[in-house]
DRENVEX-698572 format. One record per residue (C-alpha): x, y, z; residue number from 0. Coordinates in Angstrom, 3 decimals. Layout:
N
((X,Y,Z),NUM)
...
//
This chain:
244
((-24.658,-48.853,-173.178),0)
((-22.837,-48.569,-176.449),1)
((-19.364,-50.368,-176.020),2)
((-17.671,-47.283,-177.324),3)
((-19.134,-45.164,-174.613),4)
((-18.190,-47.853,-172.028),5)
((-14.804,-47.681,-173.278),6)
((-14.515,-43.950,-173.316),7)
((-15.955,-43.816,-169.745),8)
((-13.481,-46.418,-168.510),9)
((-10.613,-44.451,-170.299),10)
((-11.828,-41.297,-168.826),11)
((-11.865,-42.725,-165.256),12)
((-8.354,-44.071,-165.819),13)
((-6.984,-40.753,-166.949),14)
((-8.750,-39.138,-164.212),15)
((-7.205,-41.582,-161.622),16)
((-3.587,-41.069,-163.222),17)
((-3.845,-37.142,-163.061),18)
((-5.189,-37.335,-159.567),19)
((-2.201,-39.539,-158.538),20)
((0.164,-36.992,-160.295),21)
((-1.413,-34.160,-158.298),22)
((-1.422,-35.967,-155.068),23)
((2.521,-36.783,-155.680),24)
((3.203,-33.097,-156.397),25)
((1.292,-31.718,-153.266),26)
((3.212,-34.542,-151.137),27)
((6.536,-33.530,-152.733),28)
((5.766,-29.816,-152.271),29)
((4.819,-30.367,-148.660),30)
((7.851,-32.486,-147.987),31)
((10.009,-29.681,-149.474),32)
((8.209,-26.972,-147.352),33)
((8.740,-28.996,-144.321),34)
((12.572,-29.462,-145.131),35)
((12.875,-25.642,-145.535),36)
((10.903,-24.736,-142.475),37)
((12.235,-27.342,-139.968),38)
((14.671,-25.916,-137.516),39)
((17.348,-28.653,-138.337),40)
((17.500,-31.900,-140.135),41)
((19.220,-33.563,-137.150),42)
((18.492,-33.545,-133.706),43)
((19.844,-35.604,-130.549),44)
((18.381,-39.076,-129.731),45)
((18.493,-38.499,-126.116),46)
((17.894,-36.132,-123.316),47)
((20.041,-34.759,-120.630),48)
((23.762,-35.083,-120.375),49)
((23.628,-37.854,-123.087),50)
((21.880,-35.685,-125.484),51)
((24.221,-32.924,-124.768),52)
((27.089,-35.424,-125.411),53)
((25.413,-36.327,-128.878),54)
((25.058,-32.740,-129.825),55)
((28.942,-32.066,-128.896),56)
((29.859,-35.095,-130.629),57)
((28.061,-33.976,-133.737),58)
((29.313,-30.615,-133.844),59)
((32.774,-30.311,-132.653),60)
((34.551,-32.566,-135.470),61)
((33.270,-29.945,-137.876),62)
((35.175,-27.102,-136.245),63)
((38.728,-27.518,-137.625),64)
((41.990,-25.531,-137.647),65)
((44.151,-24.653,-140.778),66)
((45.803,-27.938,-140.717),67)
((42.680,-29.880,-140.691),68)
((42.673,-31.094,-137.179),69)
((39.636,-30.775,-134.755),70)
((39.818,-27.372,-133.135),71)
((38.822,-28.301,-129.753),72)
((37.376,-31.391,-127.848),73)
((34.182,-30.479,-126.173),74)
((33.030,-32.036,-122.869),75)
((29.691,-31.771,-121.484),76)
((28.893,-31.197,-117.656),77)
((26.545,-30.275,-115.105),78)
((27.620,-27.177,-113.134),79)
((30.137,-28.529,-110.664),80)
((33.677,-27.418,-109.778),81)
((36.222,-29.839,-108.169),82)
((33.488,-31.854,-106.703),83)
((31.397,-28.785,-105.361),84)
((28.078,-27.514,-106.739),85)
((28.177,-24.423,-108.767),86)
((25.304,-22.466,-106.954),87)
((25.372,-19.261,-108.945),88)
((26.785,-17.436,-112.138),89)
((27.691,-13.703,-110.822),90)
((28.231,-11.185,-113.276),91)
((30.356,-8.233,-111.539),92)
((31.733,-5.040,-112.815),93)
((35.074,-3.069,-111.577),94)
((34.102,0.579,-110.484),95)
((36.337,3.346,-111.776),96)
((38.818,2.912,-108.680),97)
((39.353,-0.509,-109.713),98)
((37.392,-1.823,-106.728),99)
((34.760,-4.452,-107.150),100)
((31.128,-3.469,-107.119),101)
((28.343,-5.727,-105.963),102)
((27.240,-8.235,-108.375),103)
((25.401,-6.636,-111.020),104)
((23.594,-10.071,-111.976),105)
((23.226,-13.337,-110.103),106)
((21.788,-16.400,-111.878),107)
((20.962,-19.600,-110.411),108)
((22.273,-22.806,-112.035),109)
((19.262,-24.656,-112.238),110)
((18.472,-25.766,-115.817),111)
((22.321,-25.011,-116.596),112)
((24.487,-26.789,-119.047),113)
((28.320,-26.476,-119.130),114)
((30.360,-27.229,-122.233),115)
((34.160,-27.159,-121.558),116)
((36.337,-26.626,-124.694),117)
((39.811,-28.332,-124.500),118)
((42.428,-27.459,-127.077),119)
((45.419,-29.614,-127.965),120)
((48.152,-27.645,-125.905),121)
((48.942,-27.994,-122.173),122)
((45.753,-27.177,-119.722),123)
((43.358,-27.253,-122.732),124)
((44.851,-24.224,-124.248),125)
((44.708,-23.471,-128.064),126)
((47.510,-23.866,-130.490),127)
((48.787,-20.446,-131.455),128)
((47.199,-17.065,-130.650),129)
((43.626,-16.397,-130.232),130)
((43.437,-14.602,-133.428),131)
((45.160,-17.423,-135.423),132)
((42.490,-19.997,-134.510),133)
((39.516,-17.575,-134.820),134)
((38.225,-16.382,-131.666),135)
((35.069,-15.832,-133.550),136)
((34.844,-19.411,-134.685),137)
((35.063,-20.469,-130.937),138)
((32.159,-18.085,-130.243),139)
((30.328,-19.562,-133.220),140)
((30.801,-22.966,-131.890),141)
((29.428,-22.142,-128.456),142)
((26.454,-20.454,-130.130),143)
((25.764,-23.423,-132.105),144)
((26.222,-25.806,-129.290),145)
((23.791,-23.744,-127.180),146)
((21.036,-23.400,-129.970),147)
((20.792,-27.091,-130.289),148)
((20.767,-27.651,-126.543),149)
((18.101,-24.962,-126.174),150)
((16.064,-26.507,-128.987),151)
((16.327,-30.241,-128.340),152)
((16.957,-30.634,-124.742),153)
((14.355,-30.241,-122.148),154)
((15.339,-28.533,-118.870),155)
((18.173,-26.404,-120.354),156)
((17.900,-22.534,-120.174),157)
((21.433,-21.429,-119.742),158)
((24.555,-22.969,-121.476),159)
((28.037,-21.752,-120.264),160)
((30.929,-22.587,-122.855),161)
((34.326,-22.561,-121.116),162)
((37.323,-21.837,-123.243),163)
((40.989,-21.722,-122.046),164)
((42.458,-18.497,-123.551),165)
((45.895,-18.217,-124.811),166)
((46.693,-14.396,-124.519),167)
((46.390,-14.441,-120.822),168)
((46.350,-18.096,-119.797),169)
((42.735,-17.655,-118.292),170)
((39.352,-18.889,-118.947),171)
((36.525,-17.303,-121.075),172)
((32.910,-18.196,-120.468),173)
((30.331,-17.634,-123.340),174)
((27.099,-17.414,-121.187),175)
((23.956,-17.732,-123.186),176)
((20.276,-17.769,-122.261),177)
((17.532,-19.246,-123.913),178)
((15.092,-16.429,-123.395),179)
((17.650,-14.180,-125.243),180)
((17.929,-16.291,-128.302),181)
((14.076,-16.764,-128.713),182)
((14.070,-15.395,-132.220),183)
((16.930,-17.818,-133.301),184)
((15.115,-20.933,-132.116),185)
((11.762,-20.144,-133.709),186)
((13.542,-19.876,-137.309),187)
((15.579,-22.662,-139.059),188)
((19.164,-22.877,-137.912),189)
((20.472,-21.828,-141.344),190)
((18.789,-18.570,-141.034),191)
((21.091,-17.524,-138.234),192)
((24.148,-19.627,-139.418),193)
((23.936,-20.150,-143.188),194)
((27.448,-21.713,-143.805),195)
((27.424,-25.530,-143.725),196)
((31.107,-25.608,-142.718),197)
((32.145,-23.609,-139.958),198)
((34.705,-20.843,-141.325),199)
((37.971,-20.188,-139.223),200)
((36.795,-16.696,-138.305),201)
((37.380,-15.251,-141.912),202)
((34.031,-15.382,-143.320),203)
((32.313,-12.141,-142.665),204)
((28.727,-13.358,-143.945),205)
((28.019,-14.660,-140.463),206)
((30.392,-12.408,-138.441),207)
((27.883,-9.573,-137.569),208)
((25.294,-12.192,-136.317),209)
((27.723,-14.177,-134.329),210)
((29.151,-11.083,-132.632),211)
((25.689,-9.603,-131.941),212)
((24.660,-12.827,-130.186),213)
((27.691,-13.509,-128.211),214)
((30.259,-10.992,-127.795),215)
((28.648,-9.075,-125.106),216)
((27.958,-12.615,-123.444),217)
((31.790,-13.522,-123.415),218)
((33.663,-12.988,-120.158),219)
((37.040,-13.756,-118.481),220)
((35.719,-16.124,-115.952),221)
((36.853,-18.002,-112.611),222)
((35.450,-19.977,-109.839),223)
((35.074,-18.744,-106.068),224)
((34.549,-20.922,-103.159),225)
((31.411,-19.932,-101.278),226)
((31.359,-20.405,-97.251),227)
((28.844,-23.282,-97.326),228)
((31.083,-25.325,-99.405),229)
((29.596,-24.559,-102.976),230)
((31.134,-22.412,-105.592),231)
((30.025,-19.271,-107.877),232)
((31.298,-18.661,-111.382),233)
((32.376,-15.182,-111.650),234)
((32.122,-13.335,-114.765),235)
((33.896,-10.153,-115.007),236)
((32.172,-7.401,-117.199),237)
((35.096,-4.879,-117.065),238)
((37.216,-7.053,-119.294),239)
((34.807,-8.485,-121.865),240)
((36.537,-9.911,-124.764),241)
((36.993,-8.479,-128.428),242)
((36.362,-9.763,-131.762),243)
//
């Protein structure tokens, strides 16, 4: 073969290999970018069970801060127990027009239930200032984000109860979320549901409608009642559901 032809052939092979490597790199980069855009979250806990739930709380709680920059609440993960007794059920009840208690309109077993307790900086874990000043919606956002991470990352978690000490009446509020009700949010990236990287203190309206739609009707005044067998029940009162 003519040396000139050999040189041209070798040059062509080298050029082809170069452009194939460039094309491969572009495909790989595009694939990585697509995966980054479509994956649910860039972070997930490294463990399961309560340790995984603890990692989620430790990851998210410091990002929720008050006006003065301090962490809004501490978050403690737990199984459904109250004063050493097993919480056997979560009961949703409604007051009738006479103010009397109707039978429970919903009873939910506590198998596969995770509890997150929010503790503010004031006495009895209450929050500083009024409920509106710390952003009641922000607390519901935090409960929603904790629950979504738990449902997405932890096995055997189908229900999450987030307990918050309220200021206006000194009681406890519960945000009770179920995995089955958040299926669309678990099938799309988290930032589709909560696009803001830094949680707002209840003032940004870009997420308000979504947060309210997913949490407002699932936020209840809550208290525990003892059962005859020694277990307890977490009672959620429909009649006094919270506002925005």
